[in-house]
C-alpha positions as a printed Julia matrix, in Angstrom:
381×3 Matrix{Float64}:
  -4.91   20.78   -2.46
  -2.28   18.39   -1.13
  -2.77   15.01    0.53
  -2.18   14.86    4.28
   1.35   14.21    5.5
   2.35   11.25    7.63
   4.86    8.46    7.36
   6.22    5.3     5.74
   9.11    2.83    5.42
  11.34    1.12    2.87
  13.49   -1.91    2.11
  16.79   -3.48    2.95
  18.84   -6.19    1.29
  22.39   -7.5     1.48
  24.49   -5.4    -0.9
  27.06   -2.78    0.08
  25.68   -0.26    2.55
  27.18    2.48    0.37
  24.91    1.58   -2.54
  21.61    3.41   -2.7
  18.71    1.89   -4.55
  14.94    2.22   -4.56
  11.56    0.82   -5.48
   8.27    2.41   -6.42
   4.96    1.77   -4.71
   1.66    2.54   -6.39
  -1.61    1.73   -4.66
  -5.39    2.0    -4.89
  -5.48    3.2    -8.47
  -9.21    2.48   -8.91
  -8.62    3.31  -12.53
 -11.79    4.58  -14.18
 -11.35    2.61  -17.38
 -14.8     3.32  -18.83
 -15.11    6.99  -17.84
 -17.85    6.51  -15.25
 -16.72    9.53  -13.23
 -13.48   10.86  -14.72
 -11.65   11.5   -17.93
 -13.96   14.11  -19.41
 -12.87   17.46  -20.82
 -12.69   19.06  -17.36
 -11.65   15.93  -15.43
  -9.06   14.42  -17.73
  -6.84   13.28  -14.81
  -9.64   12.46  -12.37
 -12.26   14.13  -10.23
 -12.86   14.6    -6.5
 -15.68   17.1    -6.72
 -18.81   15.01   -7.23
 -21.61   13.3    -5.33
 -19.63   10.08   -4.91
 -17.2    11.67   -2.44
 -14.5    11.48   -5.01
 -13.62    9.21   -7.87
 -11.02    6.9    -9.27
  -8.21    8.17  -11.44
  -8.35    8.27  -15.21
  -6.13    6.13  -17.47
  -4.4     9.38  -18.48
  -3.46   10.0   -14.83
  -1.96    6.51  -14.52
   0.01    6.98  -17.74
   1.25   10.36  -16.51
   2.47    8.77  -13.26
   4.55    6.28  -15.26
   5.97    9.08  -17.39
   6.88   11.02  -14.25
   8.43    7.99  -12.54
  10.71    7.23  -15.47
  11.72   10.89  -15.77
  12.87   10.82  -12.14
  14.6     7.47  -12.57
  16.72    9.0   -15.34
  18.13   11.47  -12.78
  18.13    9.39   -9.59
  18.63    5.8    -8.44
  17.0     3.14  -10.61
  14.22    1.11   -8.97
  14.78   -2.53   -8.12
  11.09   -3.23   -8.65
   7.59   -1.74   -8.69
   4.97   -2.91   -6.21
   1.26   -2.33   -6.73
  -0.5    -2.86   -3.39
  -3.94   -3.57   -4.79
  -7.31   -2.19   -5.89
  -7.25   -1.88   -9.67
 -10.76   -0.94  -10.84
 -13.22    1.83  -10.19
 -16.11   -0.05  -11.8
 -16.88   -3.68  -12.63
 -14.35   -4.17  -15.44
 -11.85   -5.93  -13.17
  -9.5    -7.87  -15.41
  -9.67   -5.41  -18.3
  -8.45   -2.8   -15.8
  -5.75   -5.12  -14.49
  -4.43   -5.65  -18.0
  -4.56   -1.95  -18.89
  -2.55   -1.02  -15.78
  -0.01   -3.76  -16.33
   0.43   -2.75  -19.97
   1.21    0.83  -18.87
   3.82   -0.43  -16.4
   5.47   -2.75  -18.92
   5.5    -0.04  -21.58
   7.63    2.22  -19.38
   9.43   -0.48  -17.39
   9.9    -3.42  -19.77
  12.78   -4.91  -17.75
  11.83   -3.93  -14.2
  10.18   -6.59  -12.0
   6.67   -5.69  -10.95
   4.58   -7.34   -8.24
   1.0    -7.21   -7.04
  -1.13   -8.06   -4.03
  -4.89   -8.47   -4.02
  -7.02   -5.62   -2.71
 -10.63   -5.83   -1.61
 -11.76   -4.48   -5.0
  -9.8    -7.12   -6.93
 -12.34   -9.94   -6.55
 -15.32  -11.24   -8.47
 -17.99  -12.96   -6.43
 -18.03  -14.48   -2.94
 -15.32  -16.35   -1.05
 -16.46  -19.56   -2.74
 -15.05  -18.25   -6.05
 -11.81  -16.72   -4.78
  -9.6   -19.57   -5.95
 -10.48  -18.73   -9.54
  -9.58  -15.09   -8.84
  -6.23  -16.17   -7.39
  -5.4   -18.16  -10.51
  -6.41  -15.47  -12.99
  -4.56  -12.76  -11.04
  -1.4   -14.86  -10.67
  -1.42  -15.58  -14.41
  -1.66  -11.86  -15.16
   0.75  -10.44  -12.55
   3.12  -13.36  -12.07
   5.72  -12.7   -14.77
   8.52  -12.16  -12.24
   7.49  -14.81   -9.7
   9.44  -18.03   -9.34
   7.54  -21.27   -9.85
   6.79  -21.84   -6.17
   5.64  -18.25   -5.59
   3.36  -18.3    -8.61
   1.9   -21.65   -7.59
   1.17  -20.39   -4.08
  -0.34  -17.15   -5.41
  -2.55  -19.1    -7.81
  -3.86  -21.41   -5.1
  -3.8   -19.28   -1.9
  -3.69  -15.61   -2.95
  -0.45  -14.92   -1.03
   3.18  -15.74   -1.82
   6.87  -15.53   -0.93
   9.37  -14.31   -3.51
  13.18  -14.3    -3.19
  14.84  -11.23   -4.68
  18.29  -10.56   -6.15
  20.42   -9.16   -3.35
  19.3   -11.66   -0.76
  16.03  -10.25    0.58
  12.54  -11.74    0.38
   9.09  -10.33   -0.35
   6.23  -11.79    1.69
   2.9   -10.8     0.19
  -0.36  -11.16    2.12
  -3.93  -11.84    0.97
  -5.68   -9.55    3.44
  -9.24  -10.18    2.25
  -9.2   -13.21    4.56
  -9.37  -10.71    7.43
 -11.55   -7.94    5.98
 -14.15   -7.05    8.62
 -16.15   -5.28    5.92
 -16.66   -8.53    3.99
 -19.79  -10.51    4.88
 -18.05  -13.82    4.13
 -15.41  -12.98    6.73
 -18.04  -12.03    9.3
 -19.81  -15.33    8.65
 -16.62  -17.26    9.34
 -16.11  -18.53    5.78
 -12.46  -17.44    5.69
 -11.33  -18.35    9.22
  -9.6   -21.6     8.26
  -7.77  -19.98    5.34
  -7.01  -16.89    7.41
  -5.33  -18.85   10.19
  -3.51  -20.98    7.62
  -2.03  -17.78    6.2
  -0.83  -16.73    9.67
   0.84  -20.14   10.04
   2.43  -19.73    6.61
   3.69  -16.27    7.54
   5.28  -17.55   10.75
   6.92  -20.43    8.9
   8.33  -18.13    6.2
   9.68  -15.72    8.83
  11.29  -18.61   10.73
  13.04  -19.72    7.55
  14.16  -16.14    6.9
  15.59  -15.87   10.41
  17.5   -19.13   10.05
  18.91  -17.95    6.71
  19.53  -14.34    7.9
  17.27  -13.07    5.1
  15.68   -9.61    5.39
  11.93   -9.61    4.76
   9.71   -6.93    3.24
   6.06   -7.56    4.01
   3.31   -6.2     1.77
  -0.47   -6.27    1.99
  -3.53   -4.27    1.07
  -5.82   -3.82    4.09
  -3.96   -2.98    7.32
  -4.97   -4.14   10.79
  -6.58   -1.47   12.94
  -9.57    0.8    12.67
 -10.83    2.84    9.74
 -10.23    6.43   10.78
  -9.97    8.27    7.48
 -13.16   10.24    8.08
 -13.06   10.78   11.85
 -12.03   14.43   11.42
 -14.47   15.11    8.58
 -17.33   17.31    9.87
 -19.6    16.13    7.04
 -19.55   12.57    8.34
 -21.51   11.42   11.42
 -19.21   10.5    14.29
 -18.19    7.8    14.87
 -19.67    6.53   11.64
 -16.41    5.45   10.06
 -14.48    4.35   13.15
 -14.81    0.64   12.47
 -12.34   -2.25   12.39
 -10.54   -3.26    9.23
  -9.67   -6.75   10.52
 -11.43   -9.0    12.99
  -9.73   -8.65   16.37
  -8.7   -12.31   16.59
  -6.73  -11.95   13.36
  -5.16   -8.68   14.48
  -3.86  -10.32   17.64
  -2.53  -13.34   15.76
  -0.81  -11.18   13.15
   0.83   -8.73   15.55
   2.03  -11.56   17.79
   3.93  -12.89   14.77
   5.27   -9.54   13.57
   6.42   -8.61   17.08
   8.22  -11.94   17.4
  10.09  -11.51   14.11
  11.06   -7.84   14.21
  14.69   -8.87   13.75
  14.01  -10.03   10.17
  11.01   -7.88    9.14
  12.48   -4.71    7.64
   9.27   -3.06    6.49
   5.5    -3.63    6.52
   3.65   -1.66    3.85
  -0.07   -1.47    3.1
  -2.47    0.58    0.99
  -6.28    0.64    1.18
  -6.96    3.72    3.34
  -5.99    6.18    0.58
  -4.11    8.42    3.05
  -0.51    8.9     4.11
  -0.26    7.5     7.61
   1.31    5.01    9.99
   0.11    2.69   12.74
   1.81    1.43   15.89
   0.81   -2.2    16.3
   1.43   -4.72   19.05
   4.47   -4.0    21.2
   7.12   -3.59   18.48
   5.47   -3.34   15.06
   5.05   -0.35   12.75
   2.66   -0.5     9.8
   2.86    2.03    6.97
   0.16    3.07    4.52
   0.87    5.04    1.37
  -1.71    7.39   -0.17
  -3.65    6.4    -3.26
  -3.7     7.23   -6.93
  -7.48    7.33   -6.59
  -8.97   10.77   -5.96
 -11.8     9.57   -3.75
 -12.53    8.23   -0.26
 -11.41   10.79    0.89
 -10.94   13.47   -1.76
  -7.22   13.74   -2.41
  -4.64   14.29   -5.11
  -3.23   11.22   -6.88
  -0.04   10.12   -5.12
   2.92    7.77   -5.64
   5.88    6.94   -3.43
   9.54    6.12   -4.06
  11.32    4.23   -1.32
  15.1     4.27   -0.87
  17.23    1.54    0.69
  20.93    0.62    0.77
  20.53   -3.17    1.03
  21.31   -3.17    4.74
  19.19   -0.36    6.16
  15.97    1.49    5.49
  17.03    5.01    4.62
  14.36    7.37    3.27
  11.39    7.9     0.98
   9.95   10.59   -1.25
   6.25   11.32   -1.57
   4.93   12.75   -4.86
   1.51   14.09   -5.83
  -0.38   15.29   -8.88
  -1.97   18.72   -8.45
  -5.35   17.6    -9.76
  -7.22   20.94  -10.07
  -4.33   22.67  -11.83
  -3.57   19.65  -14.01
  -7.17   19.47  -15.2
  -7.27   23.24  -15.68
  -4.03   23.4   -17.69
  -4.54   19.99  -19.33
  -1.04   19.01  -18.29
   0.09   16.51  -15.66
   1.7    18.6   -12.89
   3.5    16.09  -10.67
   5.69   17.39   -7.84
   7.57   16.33   -4.73
   5.39   16.81   -1.67
   8.09   15.99    0.89
  11.07   13.78    1.6
  10.96   12.1     4.99
  14.52   12.85    6.08
  14.29   16.51    5.09
  10.8    17.07    6.44
  11.31   15.48    9.86
  15.05   15.2    10.43
  15.23   11.53   11.45
  18.0     9.26   10.24
  15.82    6.16   10.41
  12.2     5.06   10.32
  12.15    3.02   13.5
   9.21    2.71   15.85
  11.11    4.83   18.37
  11.52    7.63   15.84
   7.86    7.52   14.88
   6.73    7.64   18.51
   8.93   10.7    18.94
   7.5    12.26   15.79
   3.98   11.62   17.05
   4.78   13.5    20.25
   6.12   16.37   18.14
   2.9    16.44   16.11
   0.83   16.58   19.28
   2.97   19.35   20.78
   3.12   21.44   17.61
  -0.64   21.32   17.17
  -1.17   22.21   20.85
  -3.92   19.72   21.49
  -5.6    20.1    18.11
  -3.93   16.95   16.8
  -6.35   14.03   17.06
  -5.01   10.61   18.1
  -7.53    7.85   17.66
  -6.79    5.06   20.14
  -7.83    1.71   18.72
  -8.5    -1.48   20.63
  -5.34   -3.29   21.73
  -3.03   -4.3    20.18
  -3.29   -1.71   17.39
  -3.18    2.05   17.88
  -4.21    4.28   15.01
  -3.3     7.91   14.47
  -4.86   10.34   12.02
């Protein structure tokens, strides 16, 4: 059982275009630290065959992913950094899970910068208590942040971090916009949400003036939830619902369209599937599949992005064969596909992805389902 195939993007910087480098993305681990639904004798790496429509991944699965990543790094380009795009726990043990995941990363990558953005499962309590969550999370994950970035993370939940090589990471706090959060629906996060949009525009203006490439990360993408729209067991259109409030989607895509000259990638997690979204008039949003085995049922996945410091070049998608790994009691990680080899494009531009979408539609002869979402975001399953 392999996860579904779709698309993604990578980084650029300012080194020689002949130099190839990389970074790892892990997302939506939902690590089952206390064994609530995984980690038993027959589910040692996780479980997607239960009443909960799947599960998180076990600590053993996370450790095996780190072992696999470092084994590849010994043969290929070394990563510049590791980015975890949110959602640490499966249960309620939030900061114990945070620490366990971070310890696994540091054990295998003691000298590699690692960064984090908050997911919707990385909070305790209502919006009134989020500032405390920001501070505790920044203290835990902020080892490689400069003073200003760590201060902003600790007070706002988002941050800007300059990187060696001349590029910048802009990291969003997408819970401000989460349409599935009652506090957002009640308007409790509107002021902070718009302040974050203003911050984003200001940071992108500075980057443009300084000719600094920007890599933008977040957890929840704009658009509609469409993971289950092709699942016959789910009532249609039961899961076709917005991720962000429309007013925030419009504000965000207006900014990203305006600054396409400096934004070199926009990467999210959250949906647990391998997909892309065409947003606004110029923007492409990429979502990488999860380590979690649930929502929907899928194999644990990780992604390695390649870049040459001037252009986005390629990525490789890896997966853990969960049934066979549990059966053989051995972590069986493998390459699922490499973008350039699978699709034959030399770049990951919006134009290339539109062309690829047309190929998908033609090859599936009308069976391919395109879910059109309310302007300005279009979603494709």
